[in-house]
C-alpha positions in Angstrom: -41.7 22.2 61.9 -38.8 24.2 60.6 -38.2 21.7 57.9 -41.9 21.7 57.0 -41.9 25.5 56.7 -38.7 25.4 54.6 -40.1 22.9 52.1 -43.5 24.7 51.9 -41.8 28.1 51.2 -39.5 26.5 48.7 -42.5 24.9 46.9 -44.2 28.3 46.9 -41.2 30.0 45.4 -40.5 27.2 43.0 -44.0 27.0 41.7 -44.0 30.8 41.2 -40.7 30.6 39.3 -42.0 27.9 37.0 -45.1 29.9 36.2 -43.1 33.0 35.3 -39.9 31.8 33.6 -38.9 28.3 34.9 -36.1 27.1 37.1 -38.2 26.1 40.1 -36.2 22.9 40.8 -33.2 25.1 41.6 -35.0 26.1 44.8 -37.0 22.9 45.6 -34.0 20.5 45.3 -31.6 22.5 47.7 -34.5 23.0 50.1 -35.2 19.2 50.3 -31.4 18.6 50.8 -31.3 21.2 53.5 -34.2 19.5 55.2 -32.3 16.3 55.4 -33.5 14.4 52.4 -30.6 12.5 50.7 -29.7 14.2 47.4 -30.7 11.4 45.1 -34.1 11.1 46.8 -34.5 14.9 46.9 -34.0 15.0 43.2 -36.7 12.4 42.6 -39.1 13.9 45.1 -38.7 17.4 43.6 -39.5 16.0 40.1 -42.6 14.2 41.4 -43.9 17.3 43.3 -43.5 19.6 40.3 -44.9 17.3 37.6 -48.6 18.0 38.2 -48.1 21.7 37.4 -46.1 20.6 34.3 -49.0 18.4 33.2 -51.5 21.2 33.8 -49.4 23.6 31.7 -49.2 21.0 28.9 -53.0 20.5 29.0 -53.6 24.3 28.8 -51.6 24.3 25.5 -53.2 21.1 24.2 -54.6 22.7 21.0 -51.4 24.7 20.1 -48.9 22.0 19.4 -47.3 21.9 15.9 -44.7 20.0 14.0 -41.2 21.4 13.5 -39.8 21.8 10.0 -39.1 18.3 8.8 -39.8 16.7 12.2 -43.1 15.2 13.4 -44.1 16.3 16.9 -45.1 12.8 17.9 -41.5 11.6 17.2 -40.2 14.4 19.5 -42.7 13.3 22.1 -41.7 9.6 21.8 -38.0 10.4 22.1 -38.7 12.6 25.2 -40.5 9.7 26.9 -37.7 7.3 26.0 -35.1 9.7 27.2 -36.9 10.5 30.4 -37.2 6.8 31.2 -33.5 6.2 30.4 -32.5 9.2 32.6 -34.7 8.0 35.5 -33.3 4.5 35.3 -29.8 5.9 35.2 -30.5 7.9 38.4 -31.9 4.8 40.1 -28.6 3.0 39.5 -26.4 5.9 40.6 -24.8 5.4 44.0 -26.0 7.9 46.6 -22.4 8.9 47.4 -21.6 9.7 43.7 -24.8 11.7 43.2 -24.0 13.8 46.3 -20.8 14.9 44.5 -22.6 15.4 41.1 -25.4 17.6 42.4 -23.4 20.9 42.7 -22.0 20.5 39.2 -25.4 19.6 37.8 -26.9 22.7 39.4 -24.0 24.8 38.1 -24.6 23.5 34.5 -28.3 24.1 34.8 -27.8 27.6 36.2 -25.6 28.5 33.3 -28.0 26.9 30.8 -30.9 28.9 32.3 -29.0 32.2 32.3 -27.4 31.9 28.8 -29.2 29.1 27.0 -31.2 31.4 24.7 -28.2 33.6 23.8 -26.2 30.4 23.1 -28.9 29.1 20.8 -29.0 32.3 18.8 -25.2 32.5 18.6 -24.9 28.9 17.4 -27.7 29.2 14.9 -25.7 31.7 12.9 -22.8 29.2 12.7 -24.3 25.7 12.7 -27.0 24.1 10.6 -28.9 21.4 12.5 -30.6 18.7 10.4 -33.9 17.1 11.5 -32.1 13.8 12.4 -29.7 15.7 14.6 -32.6 17.5 16.4 -34.2 14.1 17.1 -31.0 12.8 18.6 -30.6 16.0 20.6 -34.2 15.6 21.9 -33.4 12.1 23.2 -30.3 13.4 25.0 -32.3 16.2 26.5 -34.9 13.7 27.6 -32.2 11.7 29.4 -31.0 14.8 31.1 -34.6 15.7 32.0 -35.2 12.3 33.6 -31.9 12.2 35.4 -31.8 15.8 36.7 -33.9 18.2 34.7 -32.7 21.6 35.9 -33.3 24.2 33.1 -34.2 21.5 30.6 -37.0 23.6 29.2 -34.6 26.5 28.4 -32.2 24.0 26.9 -35.0 22.7 24.6 -35.8 26.2 23.4 -32.1 26.8 22.7 -31.7 23.6 20.8 -34.9 24.2 18.7 -33.8 27.7 17.9 -30.9 26.2 15.9 -33.3 24.8 13.2 -36.3 27.0 13.1 -37.0 30.7 13.0 -40.2 30.2 15.1 -40.5 32.6 18.0 -40.0 31.5 21.6 -43.7 32.1 22.2 -44.5 29.6 19.4 -42.2 27.0 20.9 -43.8 27.2 24.4 -46.6 24.7 23.8 -44.1 22.1 22.6 -41.7 22.9 25.5 -44.5 22.4 28.1 -45.7 19.1 26.6 -42.3 17.5 26.1 -41.1 18.7 29.5 -44.2 17.1 31.1 -43.7 13.9 29.0 -40.2 13.3 30.2 -40.9 14.3 33.8 -44.1 12.2 34.1 -42.2 9.2 32.8 -39.5 9.7 35.3 -42.0 10.2 38.0 -43.6 6.8 37.3 -40.2 5.1 37.6 -39.2 7.0 40.7 -42.5 5.9 42.4 -42.0 2.3 41.3 -38.3 2.4 42.5 -39.3 3.7 45.9 -37.2 6.9 45.7 -39.8 9.3 46.7 -40.1 10.8 50.2 -43.9 11.2 50.3 -44.3 13.5 53.3 -41.9 16.1 51.9 -43.1 15.7 48.4 -46.7 16.4 49.4 -45.7 19.6 51.3 -43.7 20.7 48.3 -46.6 19.9 45.9 -49.0 22.1 47.9 -46.6 25.0 48.0 -45.8 24.7 44.3 -49.5 24.5 43.4 -50.3 27.7 45.3 -47.2 29.4 43.9 -47.9 28.3 40.4 -51.5 29.6 40.5 -50.6 33.1 41.8 -47.4 33.1 39.6 -49.5 32.5 36.5 -52.0 35.2 37.6 -49.3 37.9 38.1 -46.9 36.8 35.3 -48.6 38.9 32.6 -47.5 42.1 34.4 -43.9 41.0 34.8 -41.1 41.8 32.4 -39.8 38.3 31.3 -36.2 39.6 30.9 -36.1 41.0 34.4 -37.8 37.9 35.9 -35.2 35.7 34.2 -32.4 37.9 35.6 -33.7 37.7 39.2 -34.2 34.0 38.9 -30.7 33.5 37.5 -29.2 35.3 40.5 -31.4 33.1 42.8 -30.2 30.0 41.0 -26.6 31.1 41.4 -27.1 31.6 45.1 -28.6 28.2 45.6 -25.9 26.6 43.6 -23.2 28.3 45.7 -25.0 27.1 48.8 -24.9 23.4 47.6 -21.3 23.7 46.7 -20.5 25.0 50.2 -22.7 22.3 51.8 -21.0 19.5 49.8 -17.4 20.5 49.9 -16.7 23.1 52.6 -18.6 21.6 55.6 
């Protein structure tokens, strides 16, 4: 019962975070690990539980997608799907013992990307010119990361896109939602086929995330995005520190 409550609360918090600013997997993944789910299966189960809300967000933005300068949106979507499939297959062939060691560092990388990704994108844009071909290659790499782990991949996409376009973050949100959903849905299909999903825990997580996402979206309009991102960044850092302790200090 304690594990059920832990996972349900994590889903509630994770769904709320995703609705407001993203980063929900930084809570759901550590919660599944704390509940006894092996790290590799916890990563797959977290992705599966959160993908319905990602698909719902993509559907809500279905009329707002647009091409980037010099890059067709359908090419970005195709590379996201291919990258997501590649990342999921790579995860399936990663030994459990190796992934246990990788998880804290993946969380640390994602935490830093979530906290500083937008600033890094703006900094690099002043110094680097990204061609359309480079953006396509980068999108495939992000798809691989999204399929394999996915923490803060949405923020990383926004940072990468900011290198080649002057579009506002708000204008990029429809593309971020669809491409994030594309890579995660592809990974979900392969995780299910590969038998990586712990269905009981995944269902509990999904219910909590659905409720959290609904109320998070309802209240998000009245929340300062910068303050929300700061709070979530501190929460991500805390969860990352916990996983480092659980992995190396116990």
